[in-house]
Backbone bond lengths (Angstrom), bond angles and torsions (degrees), N, CA, C in turn:
res aa  C-N    CA-C-N  psi(-1)  N-CA   C-N-CA  omega(-1)  CA-C   N-CA-C  phi
1 X - - - 1.468 - - 1.464 115.43 -
2 X 1.382 114.17 -24.30 1.499 118.85 -179.74 1.517 106.41 -144.62
3 X 1.317 114.99 138.04 1.497 118.24 -172.85 1.527 112.38 -63.01
4 X 1.357 118.60 -22.28 1.457 121.34 -178.59 1.521 110.05 -66.33
5 X 1.339 118.06 -15.37 1.457 121.33 -178.62 1.541 110.01 -66.24
6 X 1.325 115.03 -30.12 1.464 121.01 178.48 1.519 112.14 -65.24
7 X 1.326 116.84 -26.83 1.475 123.20 -177.97 1.577 109.26 -59.33
8 X 1.325 117.32 -33.43 1.439 120.53 -179.58 1.532 111.51 -60.36
9 X 1.333 114.74 -41.33 1.476 118.87 -179.15 1.521 110.88 -79.28
10 X 1.292 115.87 -41.82 1.543 120.26 -175.22 1.502 107.61 -68.96
11 X 1.345 120.12 -27.71 1.436 120.06 -177.71 1.484 112.21 -63.83
12 X 1.374 118.30 -28.07 1.470 121.66 177.49 1.587 107.07 -66.86
13 X 1.302 117.41 -40.19 1.481 119.75 178.47 1.511 109.73 -61.50
14 X 1.347 116.89 -46.54 1.458 117.94 -172.76 1.553 109.50 -71.06
15 X 1.290 119.02 -18.81 1.463 122.50 175.28 1.552 110.11 -88.40
16 X 1.238 118.08 -40.04 1.478 122.33 -173.57 1.585 112.13 -75.70
17 X 1.301 117.11 -38.02 1.421 119.30 -178.10 1.503 113.86 -63.71
18 X 1.395 118.31 -49.65 1.487 117.72 176.50 1.537 109.99 -64.95
19 X 1.269 118.84 -32.72 1.525 119.54 179.72 1.528 108.57 -65.28
20 X 1.293 120.30 -44.17 1.428 122.88 179.68 1.535 111.76 -65.41
21 X 1.337 116.90 -37.88 1.416 119.76 179.69 1.488 111.52 -68.91
22 X 1.324 117.26 -32.14 1.458 121.22 -179.62 1.515 113.11 -68.95
23 X 1.301 115.44 -34.31 1.463 120.58 -179.45 1.565 115.74 -104.68
24 X 1.339 116.35 -7.80 1.415 119.58 -179.16 1.527 111.78 -92.55
25 X 1.315 115.05 162.45 1.431 120.35 179.48 1.496 108.88 -89.65
26 X 1.334 115.96 81.64 1.474 122.96 -176.69 1.482 108.94 -122.80
27 X 1.312 114.33 133.29 1.453 119.25 -179.93 1.511 111.28 -61.37
28 X 1.362 112.74 152.75 1.497 119.22 -171.82 1.532 108.43 -64.47
29 X 1.337 120.71 -41.70 1.466 122.06 -179.68 1.513 111.79 -61.49
30 X 1.318 117.69 -38.33 1.474 121.39 -179.51 1.525 107.61 -69.71
31 X 1.333 118.58 -37.51 1.449 122.10 177.93 1.514 110.28 -58.38
32 X 1.366 115.62 -50.73 1.451 121.07 -178.29 1.512 108.34 -60.56
33 X 1.328 116.83 -43.30 1.481 118.89 -178.39 1.499 112.89 -62.19
34 X 1.383 117.26 -39.48 1.495 120.17 175.96 1.464 110.52 -65.67
35 X 1.348 119.32 -42.88 1.478 118.71 -179.95 1.506 111.41 -64.33
36 X 1.295 117.74 -37.60 1.504 121.30 176.07 1.493 109.84 -61.44
37 X 1.335 118.18 -46.89 1.464 119.23 -178.93 1.475 110.79 -61.64
38 X 1.335 119.95 -42.65 1.487 123.70 179.28 1.518 110.44 -62.45
39 X 1.367 114.64 -42.99 1.437 118.06 179.65 1.525 112.86 -62.10
40 X 1.355 115.42 -46.13 1.467 120.68 177.14 1.526 112.74 -60.91
41 X 1.358 115.05 -42.87 1.506 118.75 -178.85 1.527 107.54 -63.09
42 X 1.287 120.79 -44.51 1.435 123.83 -177.31 1.529 109.51 -65.01
43 X 1.335 117.22 -46.38 1.443 123.82 -175.06 1.555 111.37 -64.18
44 X 1.356 113.25 -47.97 1.488 117.76 -177.86 1.433 113.67 -65.27
45 X 1.371 118.72 -41.72 1.479 121.90 -178.73 1.539 108.72 -72.50
46 X 1.299 119.72 -28.43 1.476 122.69 179.97 1.556 106.88 -69.82
47 X 1.352 115.44 -46.23 1.475 118.55 -178.50 1.556 107.81 -64.42
48 X 1.317 117.04 -41.07 1.504 118.08 -179.42 1.480 109.95 -60.96
49 X 1.319 118.38 -50.45 1.443 123.92 -176.55 1.578 112.88 -62.81
50 X 1.269 114.35 -36.20 1.458 119.86 174.68 1.554 109.20 -62.53
51 X 1.329 117.33 -44.18 1.420 121.22 -176.44 1.505 113.26 -76.28
52 X 1.333 116.39 -39.16 1.471 120.74 -174.52 1.528 114.32 -88.02
53 X 1.352 118.09 -33.58 1.421 120.64 -167.61 1.547 114.43 -122.71
54 X 1.271 118.65 -23.66 1.452 119.89 -171.67 1.544 109.98 -102.82
55 X 1.319 115.80 -61.99 1.441 118.78 -174.80 1.544 116.33 -58.72
56 X 1.380 114.95 -39.17 1.449 115.82 179.92 1.521 113.69 -61.16
57 X 1.361 119.68 -17.31 1.439 123.87 176.75 1.504 111.19 -122.07
58 X 1.306 114.47 32.94 1.458 121.12 -175.65 1.489 110.46 -72.09
59 X 1.383 113.13 157.99 1.490 118.86 -177.26 1.533 112.84 -67.91
60 X 1.348 115.41 -20.40 1.492 116.39 -176.98 1.573 107.36 -72.31
61 X 1.306 121.36 -21.80 1.436 122.26 172.97 1.506 110.03 -80.30
62 X 1.317 115.13 -33.88 1.502 120.05 -177.56 1.495 114.23 -61.01
63 X 1.322 118.02 -26.09 1.462 121.55 178.45 1.478 108.82 -64.50
64 X 1.342 118.97 -23.63 1.500 120.59 178.83 1.545 108.80 -96.55
65 X 1.353 118.14 -43.70 1.441 121.26 -173.34 1.527 112.23 -82.33
66 X 1.340 116.05 -33.88 1.517 124.25 176.46 1.544 112.01 63.61
67 X 1.372 116.69 24.51 1.411 118.16 -175.57 1.504 113.37 -68.42
68 X 1.347 117.92 -29.08 1.406 121.47 178.42 1.527 115.36 -67.60
69 X 1.361 115.05 -15.19 1.475 121.65 179.57 1.496 114.66 -87.80
70 X 1.326 115.48 -5.47 1.501 119.10 178.96 1.504 111.05 -68.12
71 X 1.322 117.76 122.88 1.444 121.31 178.12 1.555 112.19 -118.09
72 X 1.277 117.16 -21.00 1.458 122.46 -179.81 1.494 110.40 -64.39
73 X 1.342 115.76 137.72 1.468 119.69 -179.85 1.522 112.54 -128.17
74 X 1.289 119.31 17.46 1.432 121.29 -177.54 1.569 111.55 -73.89
75 X 1.284 114.67 148.96 1.448 120.74 177.32 1.521 110.18 -90.18
76 X 1.350 114.43 135.68 1.506 117.84 -178.49 1.474 106.91 -121.21
77 X 1.307 118.66 129.98 1.487 120.99 176.37 1.540 110.62 -73.25
78 X 1.313 115.88 156.48 1.449 118.96 178.93 1.499 114.67 -59.22
79 X 1.259 116.76 139.23 1.434 123.19 -179.12 1.572 111.01 -68.91
80 X 1.264 114.60 153.83 1.470 120.02 174.77 1.564 111.39 -83.71
81 X 1.309 111.86 -33.73 1.451 117.67 -178.64 1.522 109.62 -132.03
82 X 1.364 117.48 135.23 1.461 123.01 -178.69 1.588 108.21 -110.47
83 X 1.303 112.24 88.68 1.480 117.72 -175.91 1.561 107.88 -118.38
84 X 1.278 117.89 130.84 1.429 119.09 175.92 1.553 105.44 -162.35
85 X 1.345 116.36 164.53 1.434 121.19 177.57 1.585 106.68 -128.56
86 X 1.308 117.59 120.19 1.450 122.60 -174.03 1.541 107.41 -119.82
87 X 1.336 115.63 122.64 1.478 120.17 177.19 1.495 110.00 -125.58
88 X 1.319 117.74 147.61 1.465 123.08 -176.21 1.526 108.86 -92.83
89 X 1.332 113.91 129.28 1.473 120.00 178.20 1.545 110.26 -96.54
90 X 1.324 118.06 -40.51 1.448 121.36 -174.16 1.555 109.87 -160.33
91 X 1.329 114.00 146.29 1.430 120.25 172.06 1.463 110.68 -127.18
92 X 1.369 117.20 128.09 1.410 122.55 -179.07 1.524 112.14 -129.06
93 X 1.303 119.17 154.59 1.452 124.19 173.21 1.501 110.25 -110.54
94 X 1.329 117.74 124.85 1.456 121.67 177.46 1.539 108.37 -105.91
95 X 1.353 114.37 108.40 1.479 118.35 -177.00 1.528 109.75 -74.21
96 X 1.345 113.57 139.30 1.485 118.06 176.45 1.501 112.56 -74.20
97 X 1.276 117.63 140.77 1.480 121.67 178.07 1.542 111.81 -79.86
98 X 1.334 115.79 175.22 1.460 118.73 -173.43 1.514 109.49 -64.06
99 X 1.373 118.97 -38.29 1.471 118.64 -179.01 1.540 108.39 -70.64
100 X 1.280 119.65 -36.00 1.466 122.36 178.50 1.547 108.96 -61.63
101 X 1.264 116.78 -45.07 1.492 121.98 -177.70 1.557 110.70 -66.02
102 X 1.363 113.52 -32.86 1.459 116.64 -180.00 1.580 109.40 -63.15
103 X 1.311 114.99 -35.56 1.447 120.01 179.50 1.534 113.32 -93.83
104 X 1.327 119.22 9.33 1.424 123.21 170.74 1.539 113.70 86.92
105 X 1.319 117.95 18.25 1.479 120.69 -179.04 1.588 104.76 -86.23
106 X 1.358 113.10 133.02 1.445 120.25 -175.71 1.528 108.72 -92.64
107 X 1.394 114.20 168.99 1.406 121.91 169.86 1.588 107.10 -59.41
108 X 1.330 114.66 153.42 1.446 118.55 -178.85 1.530 110.98 -121.43
109 X 1.321 114.91 144.26 1.438 122.45 171.68 1.599 107.47 -99.30
110 X 1.272 116.58 121.17 1.433 120.96 177.45 1.505 110.72 -105.53
111 X 1.309 119.72 119.47 1.498 121.91 -175.61 1.544 106.20 -119.40
112 X 1.336 115.12 116.99 1.454 120.89 176.32 1.513 107.94 -89.32
113 X 1.310 114.74 130.48 1.487 118.47 -172.73 1.538 107.54 -123.82
114 X 1.335 115.14 156.30 1.456 122.72 166.41 1.539 108.61 -119.87
115 X 1.297 114.62 119.99 1.509 118.98 -174.29 1.535 108.53 -115.39
116 X 1.329 112.76 131.44 1.471 119.68 178.14 1.555 106.81 -109.78
117 X 1.308 114.43 130.67 1.486 118.95 173.60 1.471 110.55 -82.39
118 X 1.332 117.23 96.99 1.461 123.18 -177.74 1.564 112.84 -97.88
119 X 1.361 113.29 9.67 1.470 117.69 -179.01 1.518 111.51 -103.04
120 X 1.348 114.50 -154.48 1.479 119.51 -173.42 1.518 108.44 -116.57
121 X 1.342 120.21 3.43 1.415 124.58 -174.64 1.518 111.42 -111.07
122 X 1.319 117.89 151.78 1.487 121.90 176.59 1.562 107.83 -85.85
123 X 1.291 114.17 137.84 1.438 120.57 174.89 1.518 112.34 -96.04
124 X 1.336 116.59 129.98 1.502 118.83 177.77 1.569 104.05 -161.47
125 X 1.312 115.35 140.98 1.494 124.18 172.10 1.470 110.03 -85.54
126 X 1.345 117.24 136.19 1.486 120.97 175.66 1.507 108.47 -141.46
127 X 1.306 113.90 179.58 1.453 118.40 179.08 1.550 111.73 -99.45
128 X 1.271 115.53 17.54 1.440 123.31 -174.59 1.529 110.46 -124.55
129 X 1.350 114.06 175.59 1.524 120.17 177.67 1.511 110.43 -54.74
130 X 1.328 114.61 141.38 1.449 120.19 174.83 1.486 116.96 87.02
131 X 1.321 114.92 6.94 1.479 118.25 179.81 1.552 110.37 -62.13
132 X 1.356 113.48 145.14 1.457 117.66 178.78 1.505 110.37 -106.18
133 X 1.245 120.90 128.04 1.463 128.83 178.15 1.451 111.44 -123.87
134 X 1.330 114.28 160.43 1.523 121.07 166.82 1.493 108.83 -101.21
135 X 1.303 115.15 129.46 1.460 117.25 -171.70 1.583 105.29 -153.18
136 X 1.337 113.38 -159.00 1.497 119.86 -177.55 1.529 109.24 -163.76
137 X 1.235 114.68 161.81 1.515 123.66 168.92 1.574 109.42 -118.85
138 X 1.270 113.42 143.43 1.549 119.09 163.70 1.521 101.86 -86.98
139 X 1.387 117.15 124.77 1.453 121.51 177.75 1.529 109.41 -125.84
140 X 1.317 116.07 156.16 1.452 120.30 178.56 1.530 107.15 -91.78
141 X 1.379 113.70 -176.50 1.452 119.80 -175.90 1.559 113.99 -61.14
142 X 1.319 115.36 -23.11 1.468 119.98 177.65 1.505 115.20 -92.59
143 X 1.363 114.59 1.88 1.433 119.10 178.23 1.547 113.91 87.47
144 X 1.333 116.11 6.11 1.471 119.17 179.67 1.589 108.46 -79.14
145 X 1.335 113.72 138.42 1.423 118.40 -177.45 1.498 110.87 -72.75
146 X 1.354 116.74 125.00 1.467 124.11 179.03 1.493 111.21 -94.16
147 X 1.324 117.98 -41.29 1.505 124.03 -177.98 1.493 110.21 -152.37
148 X 1.377 113.32 145.75 1.439 121.02 178.20 1.534 106.76 -83.02
149 X 1.341 117.86 156.85 1.447 123.05 -179.48 1.471 116.34 -106.45
150 X 1.309 115.60 158.93 1.513 121.12 173.42 1.511 110.01 -69.71
151 X 1.356 112.92 144.10 1.417 120.54 -175.95 1.571 110.61 -90.06
152 X 1.342 115.22 144.95 1.449 122.34 171.60 1.492 109.79 -117.73
153 X 1.281 117.15 137.35 1.541 121.39 -167.79 1.531 110.64 -83.61
154 X 1.340 114.74 152.59 1.478 123.52 169.22 1.490 105.99 -112.18
155 X 1.340 113.61 103.62 1.539 119.29 -168.37 1.547 110.60 -83.38
156 X 1.288 120.85 -24.70 1.486 120.67 -179.89 1.526 109.30 -122.60
157 X 1.281 117.07 150.02 1.420 123.80 -176.02 1.525 109.15 -61.28
158 X 1.337 114.50 131.05 1.476 121.50 177.85 1.582 106.51 -110.27
159 X 1.259 116.12 104.52 1.506 121.55 -176.93 1.517 109.84 -79.21
160 X 1.321 116.85 160.57 1.469 121.35 178.33 1.519 112.04 -50.92
161 X 1.334 119.30 129.58 1.443 119.87 179.81 1.515 112.71 96.52
162 X 1.309 118.84 -18.36 1.435 120.13 -175.22 1.525 110.58 -89.01
163 X 1.403 117.74 159.53 1.414 125.22 179.21 1.518 109.50 -116.03
164 X 1.315 117.27 155.32 1.422 123.13 170.18 1.489 112.60 -151.35
165 X 1.362 117.16 162.83 1.479 120.94 179.48 1.479 107.77 -108.75
166 X 1.375 116.12 150.66 1.443 122.08 179.72 1.461 108.83 -153.24
167 X 1.302 116.52 156.42 1.529 121.58 174.93 1.472 109.59 -124.48
168 X 1.320 114.59 130.54 1.514 122.10 175.02 1.498 107.81 -103.24
169 X 1.310 117.49 148.30 1.426 124.50 -176.60 1.526 108.59 -123.92
170 X 1.323 114.46 123.11 1.481 120.57 -175.34 1.471 110.17 -128.54
171 X 1.360 119.60 117.41 1.465 120.54 173.91 1.503 109.97 -64.99
172 X 1.321 117.19 139.70 1.440 120.39 -178.41 1.551 110.03 -68.53
173 X 1.287 119.33 123.46 1.461 119.45 -178.01 1.471 113.16 -65.96
174 X 1.313 115.95 147.64 1.519 122.10 -179.86 1.571 108.47 -109.22
175 X 1.285 114.58 136.36 1.487 121.53 176.83 1.523 112.15 58.23
176 X 1.365 118.52 31.02 1.384 119.75 176.86 1.533 104.54 -128.72
177 X 1.354 118.82 134.89 1.408 124.87 -178.76 1.561 110.61 -128.66
178 X 1.325 112.63 163.18 1.498 118.68 177.19 1.521 111.48 57.73
179 X 1.341 117.62 45.07 1.476 120.04 174.45 1.556 107.21 -127.92
180 X 1.272 114.33 158.60 1.448 122.18 -174.36 1.510 111.47 -133.44
181 X 1.334 113.71 149.55 1.485 121.33 -175.54 1.526 107.40 -96.06
182 X 1.344 116.45 120.11 1.514 120.40 -176.66 1.526 107.07 -115.25
183 X 1.363 117.74 104.91 1.461 118.04 179.43 1.526 111.39 -78.26
184 X 1.366 115.77 147.53 1.462 118.63 -176.48 1.519 108.96 -167.42
185 X 1.280 117.50 154.67 1.416 122.99 165.88 1.536 110.55 -79.07
186 X 1.305 115.41 151.06 1.498 120.82 178.54 1.506 109.82 -138.75
187 X 1.368 114.78 131.19 1.430 117.37 173.44 1.547 106.70 -99.01
188 X 1.314 119.49 114.36 1.409 126.73 -168.68 1.577 109.43 -62.04
189 X 1.324 116.07 131.40 1.419 121.33 -178.88 1.521 114.10 82.12
190 X 1.321 116.59 -1.50 1.523 120.74 -174.76 1.488 111.52 -125.31
191 X 1.291 117.81 -72.50 1.499 120.07 -175.70 1.510 112.42 -169.02
192 X 1.323 113.03 155.55 1.488 119.87 163.84 1.502 110.17 -83.42
193 X 1.302 116.29 139.13 1.450 121.85 -174.30 1.555 108.85 -61.50
194 X 1.341 118.02 -47.19 1.427 119.87 -173.18 1.566 113.80 -69.71
195 X 1.415 112.89 -23.37 1.463 116.48 175.93 1.567 112.21 -81.76
196 X 1.329 114.07 -36.62 1.488 118.89 -177.87 1.511 110.37 -77.01
197 X 1.319 118.62 -30.36 1.466 122.77 -177.76 1.464 110.69 -136.37
198 X 1.344 120.18 104.43 1.472 120.59 179.03 1.535 112.72 -56.11
199 X 1.296 116.21 -31.56 1.484 118.83 178.48 1.550 114.28 -58.76
200 X 1.370 115.44 -21.92 1.448 119.96 179.48 1.524 112.30 -89.16
201 X 1.321 114.47 -0.60 1.483 120.30 -175.79 1.551 107.83 -74.35
202 X 1.307 114.82 130.27 1.488 119.98 173.79 1.552 107.84 -102.15
203 X 1.307 116.82 165.04 1.386 120.88 177.41 1.494 112.33 -67.28
204 X 1.307 121.63 141.74 1.508 119.39 174.83 1.500 109.27 -60.29
205 X 1.330 118.61 141.45 1.442 120.15 -170.01 1.543 110.88 -113.96
206 X 1.315 118.12 -13.91 1.448 120.06 179.71 1.519 106.30 -132.28
207 X 1.331 115.99 135.08 1.427 120.90 176.96 1.508 108.98 -122.90
208 X 1.313 119.10 131.37 1.490 124.28 174.95 1.529 104.90 -107.86
209 X 1.320 116.77 106.51 1.462 120.30 -176.23 1.530 109.66 -122.41
210 X 1.323 118.63 167.67 1.473 120.84 179.65 1.557 109.58 -60.84
């Protein structure tokens, strides 16, 4: 279920091999070679796991998305109408530090939004079907979806007519041009608001061009 489970088995290897070399009749050069191979194996796999499994879900992103704070687990059926009003308050760029770049973390676009519930349903994020999140799509000039966006949680119920603020976090795409960032609410397992209801579509706010 989680890659760290393999550490339990591999730890025996990292203990047994040095122990065998210490008491075995092994030439010094071979010992050094084995130690170097073990060090490289551990280092390369650690860097890979940091890049592929740890940093993409790091806590420094959670301070914006707040997904770890979701405790509600109720199931919500798909809405009949997807109506909302999304306006942009601020757009910022968070540059990745040297350590972040070493592990492959990109610069981030932080978009602060104000969302108004203009429909008839209550917005709330949960761990079950029908959860409502604030997110975005990267779309091309024809409106075709290029990439899905990270979700930001709605921790308190937003009743019809109420407003709330949220921040979406978007890694800056690499080697991709002529795409636009489209913020929208999404009901998981059901629909994106801006796709189900064109009236909920807001203007693209970020353009990546040549």
